[in-house]
C-alpha positions in Angstrom: 7.8 67.2 114.6 9.5 66.8 111.2 13.0 68.4 111.2 14.2 69.9 108.0 17.4 72.0 107.9 18.0 73.9 104.7 21.3 74.9 103.1 23.4 77.6 104.4 22.5 81.3 103.6 24.7 83.0 101.0 25.2 86.0 103.4 26.1 86.4 107.0 23.0 87.0 109.2 24.7 89.5 111.3 26.8 91.7 108.8 25.2 90.7 105.6 28.4 90.1 103.8 28.3 87.3 101.2 30.2 84.1 102.0 33.2 83.1 99.8 33.7 79.5 98.5 35.3 77.3 101.3 34.9 80.1 103.9 34.5 78.9 107.5 31.3 79.7 109.1 29.2 79.0 112.2 25.6 77.6 111.8 23.0 77.2 114.3 19.2 76.5 114.3 16.7 77.8 116.8 13.3 76.4 117.6 10.7 79.3 117.2 7.0 78.7 117.1 7.6 74.9 116.5 9.7 75.8 113.5 13.5 75.5 113.1 15.1 78.8 112.0 18.7 78.5 110.6 21.4 81.3 111.2 24.7 81.4 109.5 27.6 83.6 110.7 31.0 84.5 109.4 34.1 84.1 111.8 34.2 88.0 112.3 30.7 88.2 113.6 30.5 84.9 115.5 30.4 85.2 119.2 29.7 82.1 121.5 27.0 84.1 123.2 25.0 83.8 120.1 24.5 80.1 120.8 22.4 80.7 123.8 19.2 78.9 123.4 20.1 77.2 120.2 18.7 73.9 119.3 21.7 72.9 117.6 25.2 74.4 116.6 28.0 73.3 114.1 30.9 74.5 112.1 30.9 74.3 108.3 32.4 75.7 105.2 30.4 77.6 102.6 30.2 75.6 99.3 29.8 77.7 96.2 29.0 75.2 93.3 29.8 77.7 90.5 33.2 78.5 91.9 34.0 74.8 92.6 33.2 73.7 89.1 35.5 76.4 87.6 38.4 75.1 89.6 40.9 73.2 87.5 41.5 69.6 88.6 45.0 68.3 89.3 46.8 68.1 85.9 49.3 65.5 86.7 47.3 62.4 88.0 48.7 58.8 88.0 45.1 57.6 87.9 44.5 59.6 84.8 47.6 58.3 83.1 46.9 54.7 84.0 43.3 55.1 82.6 44.5 56.4 79.2 47.0 53.6 78.9 44.3 50.9 79.7 41.4 52.4 77.6 43.7 52.1 74.5 44.8 48.6 75.3 43.2 45.2 74.3 42.1 42.4 76.7 39.4 42.2 79.4 42.2 42.9 82.2 42.9 46.2 80.6 39.2 46.9 80.0 38.6 46.3 83.6 41.4 48.7 84.7 40.0 51.4 82.3 36.5 50.9 83.6 37.6 51.2 87.3 39.8 54.1 86.7 37.2 56.0 84.9 34.7 55.6 87.8 37.3 56.7 90.3 38.1 59.8 88.0 34.4 60.5 87.9 34.2 60.5 91.7 37.1 63.0 91.8 35.3 65.1 89.3 38.1 64.9 86.9 35.7 63.1 84.5 32.1 64.4 84.1 29.5 61.6 83.1 27.5 62.6 80.2 25.4 59.6 79.2 25.4 55.8 78.7 24.2 53.8 75.7 24.4 50.6 73.8 26.8 50.2 70.9 24.3 49.5 68.0 26.9 47.0 66.5 28.0 45.0 69.4 25.2 45.8 72.0 28.1 46.6 74.5 27.2 49.2 77.0 29.4 52.4 76.6 29.6 55.2 79.0 30.5 58.7 77.6 32.7 61.0 79.8 34.1 64.5 79.4 37.7 64.9 80.7 37.7 68.2 82.4 41.5 68.7 82.0 41.8 68.0 78.2 38.2 69.1 77.5 37.9 65.8 75.5 35.1 63.2 75.2 36.1 59.7 76.3 34.2 56.4 75.6 34.6 53.7 78.2 33.1 50.3 77.7 31.3 48.5 80.6 32.9 45.0 80.3 30.1 43.2 82.3 33.0 41.5 84.3 32.6 38.9 86.9 33.6 39.9 90.5 36.8 37.9 90.1 37.7 39.7 86.9 36.9 43.1 88.6 39.0 42.2 91.6 42.0 41.3 89.4 41.4 44.5 87.5 41.5 46.5 90.8 44.9 44.8 91.7 46.4 45.5 88.4 45.2 49.2 88.6 46.7 49.5 92.1 50.0 47.8 90.8 50.2 50.3 87.9 49.5 53.3 90.2 52.3 52.2 92.5 54.7 51.9 89.6 53.7 55.5 88.4 54.0 57.0 92.0 57.3 55.1 92.8 59.3 55.1 89.5 62.5 54.3 91.4 61.1 51.1 92.4 59.7 50.2 88.8 62.8 48.1 88.1 61.5 45.5 90.5 58.1 44.0 91.2 55.6 46.5 92.6 54.3 45.3 95.9 50.7 46.0 96.8 49.8 44.7 100.3 46.3 43.8 101.4 46.7 46.3 104.3 45.5 49.2 102.2 44.4 52.6 103.5 40.8 53.7 104.1 40.8 55.5 100.8 41.8 52.4 99.0 39.3 50.2 100.8 36.2 52.3 100.5 33.8 50.2 98.5 30.8 51.6 96.3 28.0 49.2 95.2 25.8 51.8 93.7 24.0 50.5 90.6 25.9 47.2 91.0 29.2 48.6 90.4 32.1 47.4 92.4 34.7 50.1 92.9 37.6 50.4 95.3 38.6 54.0 95.6 42.3 55.1 95.6 42.5 58.8 96.0 45.4 60.4 93.8 
């Protein structure tokens, strides 16, 4: 039997009230006539007895994409500040920092990817993003860096983020240890990109 479980309903199966964005709900599926039937309940209508005979049961949060897209992202962002510093600077190290920061901001949904194209004059790959905070278009060069250059750019970006988050320690050398957190060490290799995430 092929198992397919669809998205949550927009309304509670018991009371019929619509779910709100991020509202907690209980979801279950029942096997009826060799078909899985999903039921979603709001917290007020949920009772453990409803789970009797269920094929599967779990807790979830309702996700309303329209509401989520209207939510303003965090205005102060050390990562965003580090990006704008690097994107205006020269040198491959700064280009690497800007590239990595842009990819992380995209993952945090601060930047929205629009398109990618080659610069007709230099044949350099350029990614175009929209900054949701300032509602501005941002061009980011894909530097086609080596692994070593990308790693050095990552280290430089982490040092700068540490300086921005800990200005009292900015007088001395910022220290970035190799024992980073899970958020810092998550690696994405989609489309050949090397990205260390650092949530801010």
